[in-house]
N, C-alpha and C positions, 0 to 999 in steps of 0.2 A: 848681279854677282852672287854666287853661291859659295858657302864655306864647306870645308871638307866633311863636317859631320852633322850639319844642321839637322838636329832631331833624329839622325840615324844612329845605329848602334856603333859603339866605339870599335875602331879597327883592331884594337888589342884583343877584343873578345873574338873577333872574326879569325884572326891569324894565330892567336896564342903567343904572339911576340910583343915585346914592349917597344918596338921600333918599326917605322915604315920601311926602313932600309932593307929588311929581309924580305919584303914583299915585291919590290920592284927592282929592275935594273934598267938603266937608261944610257943615253949617249954621254960620252965624256966631254963633248964640246957643247957648251950652253948655246941655245938659240937666242935670238933677239928677244923673243917673248919671255924666255926664262930670265934673261938678264934684267928685263924691265920689272918682272915680278919680284925678283930677289931683293931689289932695292927697298921694298916696303918692309922687309923683315929685319927690323933693327933692334929687337929686344935682346939685351945682353944675356950671355949664357948664365944659367943658374943651375944649382943642383936640386932636383926635385926630392920631396920627402921620401918617395918610394925607393930612392937609391941610397938613403941614409941607413945607418946601422939601426936595426930594430932594438926594442927594449929588451934588456936581459932579465927583467923582473918576471916572476911567475905570472901567468894570465890572471890568476885570482887577485894578485896585488894590483895589476893594471886595472882590472874592473873596479876594485875598491877605490882606486884613485879617481876613476871616471865618475863614480857615484858622488864623490865629494866635490867635484868641480861645480863652480857656480853656473857655468854654461859649458856645454860640450864644444862650443865654438870658441876657440882661443885665438884671437887675432893679435894678441900682444907679442907672441913669440916671433912674428914676422914683421916687426916694425922696421927692420933694416931694408925691407922691400917696399916701403911707402912710395918710392919713386917709380915702382913697377906695379901698379894696381892690378893689372891682369894676372900677373904671376902670383901676387900676394893673395888674391881671391881664390885662385885655383889651388894654391898650397893650403890655405886655411880650410877650404871646403874638403880637400882630400883628408886632412888630419881629422876633421870632425867625422867624416864618413868612416875612417878607419876605426875610430872609437865606437861608432855604431856597429861596425862589423864585429868587433870583439863582443859586444853585448849580445848581438843576434846569434853569433856562433855558440856562445855559452848557453843561451836559452834553447837552442836547437838540439842540444844533447838530451837524450831521453832520461839520463840520470839526474838532471837538474830538478830540484824540489819545486813544488808549487809556490812555496813562500819566496824562494830565490827568484823564480821566474817572474813573480809579481813585482819584485823589487827591480829586476832588470827592465821590465816593461815600463815602469814609472820613469826610469832614467832615459830609456829609449824614446818614449813619447815626447818628453820634454826636449830631448836632443833633436828630434825631427823638427819640432816647432822652432827651436832656436836656429837651426840651420836654414829653415825656410825664411825666417825673419832676416837672417844675415844676407842670404842671397838676394832677397828682395830689395835691399838697399846698399849692397856692396859697391864700392867705388871701382869702376872698371873703365877701360878705354876702348879696346877693340874686341873684348871678349864678353859674352853674356852667358852666364851659367844659370839656367832656370831650374828651380826645385823639381818641377814636374816636367813640362814640355814648354819650349818657347811659345809665347802667346802674343798675339797682336791686339787682343781685346779682352775685356772682362765685363761681367754683368753683376749687378747687385742682387740682393734678395728681392723677391717679388712683393709689390705693394698693391693693396686693393685700390682701384681707381675711385674717383668721385662718383656718387650716385647719378644714374642717367635719367631718373624720372620714370623708370619702368621697373617694377618689382614683380618677379615671377614667384608664385606660390609653388608648393610641392605638387607634383602630379598625383592624381587620385584615382583616375579611371583609365582603362586601356581603350575603351570605346567612348567616343565623344558623347553619344546620346544615352549612355548608360545611366541608371539611377545612381546617385551618390551614396555609397555605403556610409553608415553612421549617422545619417539624417533621418529624423522622424517626419519631416515636412511641416512641423508645427513651430519651428524655431523662429524667434523674432530677433533681428539684429539691428543695432544702432550704429549709424555711420556718422562720424564727426568729421567735418571739413574745416580747414583753417588755412590762412595764408598770412604772410607778413603784413603787419599793420593792425593786427588784432581782429581781423574779419573772420567770423565763424558761423557755421550753420550745423544743425543736426537733423538727420532724417532717419526713419525706421523702415525696415523691410520685414514684412510678415510672410514667411514662406507658405503659410496655410492658404494664402490668397493666390498662390502661383500654381503652375502646372505640377501635378502629383504623379509619380514621386518626383522630387526635385532633381534636375540635371544641372550640369555646369552652365549650359546656355540659359536655362530658366532662371537660375540664381543671378547670373551676370545681367540678364535683361531686367530683373527686378531691382537690382542695385542701381543700374544706370537710369532706370525710369525715376527712381526716387531722387537721384542726384540732379537730373536735368529738370525735374519739376520745380526746383528752387530758381526763381527768376532773378535776373539782374535788375536792380532798382536804381532810379535816378536820385537826385538830391532831395526830391520831394517824397521819396519812398514809393513812387509808382513804378510798375514793371516796365522795363525797356524792351521794345519789340523790334523785329526786323521789318524789312520792306513789305512783307506779307502780313504783318500784324501779329506774328507769332512771338511769344515771349522768348527772349534770349537767355539761355541758362547762365546762371552766375558762376558755376563751377565747370571746369573742363576735365576733371578727373573722370576716368572711365575704367570699366572692368571688361576684359576680353577673355576668350577661351583660346588657348594655344597648346600645342603639343611640344613636349620636350622629352627626347628619348623615346620611350615606348608608352608614355602616359600623357593624358590631357590634364591640364590644370588651369587655374585662374591667373591672369596677369593684370596687375593694377598699374595704370599709367597716371602719373601725377605731374602735369606740366608746371613749369615755373616754380613758384614758391608754395604751391598748394601741398597740403599735408592731409592724408586720409587715415583715420583711425577707425577701428571696428571692434565691437564687443557684442556679446549676446545678452539680451535683456532677460532678467529672471534666472540666470544660470546659477547653479548651486556652487557652493564654495569648494576650494581645493587647497591642498597643502603642497608647497614646493619643497622638495627634499634634496639635500646635497649630502652625500656620504662617500664611502669609498670601500674598496675591497682589496685585500692583500692576499696573494696566493702563496703557496709554500716556497716557490722559487721565482716569484714575480714581484715587481715593485708595486706600490700602492697606486691604484687607479681611482680618480675621482669620478663618482657616478651621480647622475641626476635622474630623479623620477618624480612623478606627481601622484598624489592621493586624491582622486576625484570623489566628491561628496563624502568627506570624512565623517560627517554627522549621520550618514545613512549607509549606503552600500560600501563605502570605503574601498574603492577600486584602485589598485596600484597600476600606474601606467609608466613603463620604462621610457625615458626620454633620450638618454645618451651618456657619453663619458667625456671627461676632459683628460686627455692623455698627452703629456709632453714627451717629446722625442729626445732620446740620448743620441745626439748627432755623432759623437765620436764612436760610441759603441756600435751604432748602426753602420757606419762606414767600415769599421773593423769586421763586422759580421759579413758585410757584402764582400770584403776583400778575402775573408777566410773561406767563403763559399766558392770562390774561384779555384781554390786548391783541392776541393773535394770532388770525387768522382760520383756522378749520379747516373741513373738509368736514363736512356734516351726519352722514354715516355713519362719521366717523372715531372710533376708540376714544379715550377720554380717556387722556392721558399722565400717568403717576404722577409728580408733581413732587418726590418725595422725593430729597434730595441727601444722600449719606452723607459722614461725616467720616472721616479716616484713623484706622484702628483697628489698632494694632500689638500683636501678642502677643509677649511677651518670655520667658515661662517657663510650664511646666505641671507639676503634680504630681497624682498619683492616689492616693486613699486605699484602705484595705482593702476598702471596700464597693463600689468601682468608680466613685465620684464623682471628677471631676477639677476642679481649680482652675487657672484660667488668669489670669495677671496680665499687664498691659500698659499702654499709654498711648493716650488718645484725647482729642480736643477736642470731641467731640459728645455728644449725649444718649443714654444707655442706659436705656430705659424711663423710670421716674420720676426717674432721676438726671439732672437738668438741668444742662447745662454753661453756664458763663459765657463760653465762647469760648476759654478757655485750656486748655492740656494738663492732664490729670488722670490719676492712677493709677486703673486699674479692676481689679476682681477678679470673675471670673465663675465660678460653680459650675454644672457640667453633669453630667447623669447618664451612665450608660454608653452610652446611645444618642444622646448629644449634645444632649438637650433642656435648655434653661436652667432651673435651679432657682431661682437668684437672681443678681442683679448688684449690685455695690457700686462706688461711687467715693468718693474721700476728701472732695470738696467743699472743697478748699483755696481760700483767698482769692488766692493767687498761682498757681503752677504746680507740678505734681507729675508724676513719671514712674515707672512700675512697672518693676522689673528682675528680681526673683527671688521664688520662693515655695517654702515647705517645710511639711511636715505634721508636727505634733508627735505623740507617742505616744498622746495622749488624743483625737486627731482634730481638734484645733484647727489653724487655718491661720495661718502667719506669712508676711508679705510684706515685701519690702524695696524701696526706691526712693529717689528724690531729690525733695526739696521745696524750692521757692524762694519767698521772700516770707513774709508773716505766716502762722503756723500754731501753733495751740494756745498762744496767748499770746506767741509770739515775733514780734518786729517786724523781724527781720533781713532784709536784702536779699540776703544770700549764700545759696547752695544748701547744704543739709545732708542727711546720710544720714537716711532715714526707716525706721522699723520699725513695723509695725502687726500686731495679732493679732486674729483673728476666730474666733467659735465656728462650729460646723457649720451653725447657722441664719442666719449672716450678721451677727450682732451684733458690733460692734467692741468688743473687750475693752480695748484701749488702742492709742494711736498716739503715738509719741514720736520725737524727733529726736536724733541724736548730733551735738551742735553743736561747732563750732570756728571759728576765724577763716578766712576765705577760702571758696572754693567747693569743697565735697566732693561726691562722687557715689558712690552705692552700686551694686554690680553682683552681689552674691552674698549668700545667707543660708542657714543651716542650723540645725537644732535638735539639741542634745546629748541624750545618754541621760538626763541629769538634768533636762531641760526648759530648760536654759540656751539662750539665743539668740545666735548669732554672725552678725555682719554685716560684710561686707568691701567694699572699693572703693578709691577714690583720694582722698587728702586734698590740700589746697592747700599743705601744708608742704613745704619742700625743693624747690620747683619741681614737686611732684607725687610724693608718696610713697604706697606701698601701705599700706593701713590696714585693721585688723581690730579689732572691739570685741566684748566679751562683755556681754550683758544678762541679768538673771535672767528668770524666767518671767513676771514682771509688767511687764517693760519698763524696769527700773531699771538704769542703766549701772553695771557692775562694774569693768571695766578696758578699756584700749585699748592698741594697739601699732601703731607705724608701722615700715615697712621701707623704708630709704633706701639705694639702691645708688649714689647719686650722679647718677643719670639720672632718666628718667621711669619711675615704677613704679606698679603697680596690682594689686589682687587681682581675679582673673577668675572664680574658683569656690571654693566651700567644701564640705567633706563631713566626716562623722564616720567614723573608721576602725574596724576590727573590735574594737579595744580601747577605744573611746570617746574617743580623742584627736582633735584637730582637724587636718584636712588643709587647707592653704591653697595654692591654685594661683596663682602670681603671674607677672606679666610685669615683669622687672626690667632696665631699660635694654636692652630687646630680647631678653633671654634668658628662656626659660620655666623656672620653678623650682617644684618641689614641696617645701613645707615641712611638717614634722610638728611641731605645737605642743601643749604641755600644755594640755588643755582647761580646766583650773582655774587656770592661770597662764600667760597668753599670752606673757609675756616669756621663758619657758623653752622652748627649741627642742630637740626630741627627735631630729630628723633632717632631712636635706635632700638633694634630688636635682636636678641640673641636666639639663634636656632639650636645651638648645642654643637656637639662634636660631629660634624658632618662635612662632606665635600659638596658644598653648594656652588654650582657653576653656571646657572642660567636664571634669567629673570624676565618677566613680561608684565605689562600693565594693560588692563582692559579699558574699554571706552568709558566705563563707569568708575574707574579708579581702583578697582580691585587689583591686588598684586599677587603674582605667582612666582615662587622660587622653587627651583628643582635641582637635583643632583643625585648623589649616592650616599648611603650611610649604613653603618652596621649597628647603630644605636638609635633609639627612638628620638624624634625631633621634639623639641619643647612644644607645649600647647596641646590642643585637642587632637585625638587620634581617630581617623575614620576607620582604619583597619590596622592589623598588626604586621610586624616584620615577618617575612617568610623564612628567614634563616640566612646566614651568610650576609653578603652585602645586597641591599635592595635599592632600587631607584625610589626617589621620593619626590612629591610635589606638595608644597605647602601654600595654601591660600591664605592671604593676609589682607585685612581690611585697609582702607586708604589711610586710616589714622594710626596704623601700626599698633592697634590696641588688642587685636585678637587674631589667632591663626589656627588653622586646622590642617593636618597632614594626612595624605594618602600615600600608600606604598604600593609599588609595582614590583613584584618579586616572585622568584621561583626557588627551588631548593639549591640553585646554583648562584652564580654571580650576575647581578643586574645593576644597571645604572641608567640615569637619564642625562642626556647631553644638552637638550634644548627644550624650550617651552614657549607657547604662544597662545594668546587669546584671539578668537575670531568670531564676530557676530554672536556673542553670548556663549560660545563653546570654548573649552580649554583643551589644548592638545600638547602632547609631549613626544619627543623622539629620543630613542636610546638604544642600548645594546644588552644582550643577554647571552649567557652560556647555558641557559636552561630552556624550558619549554613553557612559554607564556601563552602561545596560541598554536597548538600542535607541536609536533616534534621539531627539534632544532635541526636545521639543514646544514650549517657550516660549523667551523670551529668556534666562531662567535657570530651570532645573528644580530640583525637590527630589528627595531620595532617602532611603530607609531601608535600611540594610544590616545584615547579620548577620556577625559575626566569630567564628571558632572560638576558644573560651577556652583550649583546649589547644595549638593550633597557630598561631593568629593568622591562619589562612587566611581570605580573603574568601569566605564561603560563599553569600551571596545579596545581590543589589541590586534594590531595587524603585524605579524612577525614575518621576517623574510631573511633569506641567507642563501649562500651558495656552497655546495659541498667542497671541502678542503680549502675554504677561504675564510678569512677573518674580516668581518664587517668593521669598518672604522667608525668614529663618532658620527652620529646621525643628527644633522642640523636641519631644522624645519623653519619655514616662514609662511605666513598667512597670505593666501591669494583669494581675497573676497570675490565671489562670483567667477572663480577661475575654472570651474568645471564646464567648459563650453564645447560646442560642436564645431568650432572654427577649425580644429585640426582636420576634421572630415573634409573641409573645403580646401585644405592645403594652406590655410592661412593661420595667423596667430592673433592674439589680443593686442590692442594698442595700435600705435602708429605703424602702418604697413611699410611706408618708406622711411623707416627709422634711420637716423643718421649714423655715419661712421667717419670719424675724422680722417682726413687725408694727410695730416702732418706726419712727418717721419718720427717725431718724438712720441707720437701716439701709437703708430703701427709697428714700430721696432723698439729695441732697447736703447736707442739713441736718447741722450739727454742734452738739453741745451748746454753749450760749452764744450761738448765733445769735438774732437778735431782730427784732421789728417792733413798731409801736405802732398802737393804734386810738384815733381821736379821735371822741368822741360829744359834739356841742355844743362847749363850750369846754374839755372835759376830755380829756386824752390820757393813756393808760396803756400801759405797755410789756409785751410778752409775750416771755419768754425761753424758748428751746427747751431742754428737759431731755434728759439722755442717754437716758432711757427714754420719751420723748414718743411718744404714739400719736395717731392721728387723733381718737379719742374724747376723750383728755385735752386736746388742743388745742382741740377744739370746746367743751369745758367752760370753758376759760380765756377764749375769745372770748365765750361766753354770759354769763359773769360781768361782763364789761366792758360789753357792749351792753345787757344787761338786756332790758327789754320793747321796746327801740327797734329790734330786729332779730330775725329768725328764723334760727336756726342749726341746720342739719341735716347729715347725712352720707349723701346719696343714693348709690345704686350705679348705675354705667353700664358696660355691657360687662364685668360681673363685678368691677369695681374700685370702691372707695369713694372719694368726694371730700368735702371740707368745703365747704359752701355757706353764704355769708353773704348774707342778703337784708334790705335796709333796709325799714323800715315807713314809711308815709306821714307826711311831715312831720318825719322824724328822719334827717338825713343822717349817714352813717357814712364816716369817712375811714380808709384804710389807709396808714400812714406807714412808709417803709422804715427799716431799722435802720442802725446805723453802718457806714461803709465797711469791707468785709471781714467783716462780721457780719450782713449783711442776710438775713433769712429769706424775704422776700416772693418774690424771684426764684426761690429754690430750691423754693418751693411752687407755682410757676407763676403767680404773681400779679404785678400791677404796682401801683405807687402810684396810688390812684384814690379818687374820692369817689362813694359810692353814694347816690343821691337819688331819692326818690319825692315828688312835689309833693303837699301836703295837699289834701284835697277842699275845694271852696269851701263856705263857711258862709253862712247867711242874713245878709244885710246887708253881705257883703264887696263891695268894688269889683269890677266886671266885668273890669278890667284891672289888673295889678300890674307894677311894674318888675322887670327881671331875668328869670330863668328858666333852663331847662336847654338847653344848646346843644351839639351834637356837631360836631366839626370833620371827622369822617370820615377821620381819618388812620390809618395803619398802619405798624408797624415794618418791614413787608415792602416798602414803597416803596423803589425803588432807582434808581440812575443808571448801572447796569451797561452799558446800551446806549442809543443815541439814542432808540429806541422806548420803552424803559422810562422814560427821563428825561422824555420828552414826556408820558407818562401820569402820572408823578409831578408834573410841573409843573401839569397840569390839576387834580389833587387839591389841591395847595398853593394854587392860586388860589381854588378853592372854599372852602378853609378860611379864607383871608384875607377873603373875602366874608362868611362866617359870623361871623367875629370882628367885622367891622363891624356886622353885624346885632345881635350880642349887645350891643355897646356902645350902639347906638341904642335898645335895649330899656330902657335906664336913663332915657331922656328922653321927655318927653311931646311928641306931635306930633298933627297933625290926623288922621293915619291911625288912631291909637288911638281918637280920638273917634268915628270912623266905626264902628270895631269895637264900641265900647261901646254905641253906639246901634243897632247892627245894620244900618247903612246903608252898604253897600260900593258906592261909585260912583267913577268916575274918567274920565280922558280918554285912557287908553292904547288900544292897538290891540285889535281884536276878540280876537286870540290872548291878549294880556295880560289882558283882561277875563275870558276863559274860565278862565285859570289862577288869577286872583284868586277867581273864583267857586268853583273846586275847593278852593282854600285855605280859604275861609270854610266850605265844607261839611265839610272835615276838622276844622276847629275846632269846628263844631257837634257832630260825632260824638264829639269828645273830651269833650263835656259842659260847655263853658264858652267864654267869649271869651278872646282871647289878647292878650298885650302883647309 
């Protein structure tokens, strides 16, 4: 059975009439089929809103009233129609659409100011979202009004599947037998093998003993030979042999050469629970750098690069960027592009719009993986943003390739500030969260601490709550696993604050530092004896405090640096301390050199007893500052920014730099300045990568575990949090689904399957290597997806919208040829915008079409002579030849659908 308008354009737009009666003429005597069909049309007569008198208020007053509405969808006015849900839904949708029409019409006028158009767009965007939510769960009987088009199925956002035991490196050569660029042939690599149960082995591969110059096949053969040379041993420690007396290899991991695209590369296969890690023996050190650039008319983009051999050649290697996507703006840009005329041979323009992505801190583990924490309001992969700022944590390998990305998925807003790596390889981040989070309904901002394992699973996320707005700026992990977080509290007009949590996130103690002015903790570190170093800014004075790590109220030492912006701290293996930042005045203590003028970056070397210090300045004639500092293998490095020329001419509005400072003398030994024309470099954060300047990138591989894990839980790969929810309504029964902490796509599919039963088909198809959850309704069994409570809705985080999935049942023998209601698509999109007069005009046309379709949907509930003509198969009328041809095409479409329509 097919309905009159199922997904087709409303007849009101086709005919220019508000009634079917003007389009058809039919017999005066009803046929038996017509009599049967008419019996189903029992909806009482009502007066539609388009026949009511319009508002007499000026359009400007009407628009002002719309802007003040809590929601553009006002269902309260139609409570008298509660017994007629189909009519009520059609009327409510029509009124909402008419309000959207007024907004779009006003924005489409060329005389509308940019400020007013922006205001109209804000109301319009919210109105579209409200209408979509309303239609997705509106109570109806025979009528289904879809926001876009009637759908029978939906798919969630794509999720990365579980590792398969086969990891492909990057392609490095176009010809398999070619020499590998970037290798000298003298490299020595160490292969570490491990499996569950604590079984481990290490082997080395010396390329100088292999075919020269090295090729992919010669390198793979050398690695495999070293791995297979390790024999399996019995309980007595003797090698286990096969029937021929040959030792059986202990490990099954192998390296092969395969082609992907137009390049050949290495592929590492690790069966079962085997893990394979690789590193280069004797490699020089490297610095991992996270910074950002901001263009004149572009949002900030987080950038990653590596400084190879910073104690020698200091070569900068660009690794990549972290760019979150502004989903709404991208959709609007794509929609806007449809209204523009382009040349036939013009290349399509990528409509992707990026959101500001700010990197705040970086830490690198012993395997060479780096963790970057920051803030963004955009989408990072399957981590879908709700439009507000959120803390992000990105794990990258030594070559800058993203391993995984995480966001908190808070209902309010969150900002990332600091990151630290525990001795067991787990990652601790600190930031600030505002609004509901983990059961807290407070509107104030609180310090946040979250812990993740190396696979990206969140182990805990907790807040350090107090009255007022608190912000976190620093975090470190003690030798015993305790976590220390510092920042600024709301007490005392702004006090420095530090708290100690145990390894599971439970608050143990807190301490405030009040100088009588504005105070904050800017950095934290563990000194050589395991005590806590807190770098503070106290009423404008930089102070270094040594606190008892087990009793924060006990202060073991203090050193005042003077009036300076001290913002970074590092401790060497021998216990020496370095503090860095920016200053316009000389720091207390010995001076290695003098201030250059204006604001200079400074680094102060302090002995472990806090009894002596010496300061070096990095400065030009312009503005200079140091953002980060780190020790590595006896060397001291800093990262910062300048508006001057520290190493050649400045390239951008603000350049970044990485420098080396002599640990013995404090002399400025090297400066590596970088920038981009017309761009501003954001704070430069550095972390030590001991032995990180390797040739593994030339092999298409990276340092550390090659088959590094990536959690398959939905709470890790998306913004979903444990406790988020949505409901599924089948018929008149609605059941809630609550997301578990270890929820996977498979477990969620099973939950949905139990609710829908035989009424839907639930699958997890793969697309472009990612798995999705697909819900497909079966004929005659509508499925409704209902959002969860505010702040806990799971639908949006899964990439779904509130919607009704409907497949009309097949007609049965004896059924009337026409039935009331049906499925109608309004053709709307959240990408519609009023950002320009052209976009607004396009949106206005779409809204008008939706208004017409709503009228058509309403009229499908009532009998008229047009339906009689369709039942009898006699389509005649008095319209123009063009209208008659269109009606004939319409009838043909109905015939192809296999039935008559209403």
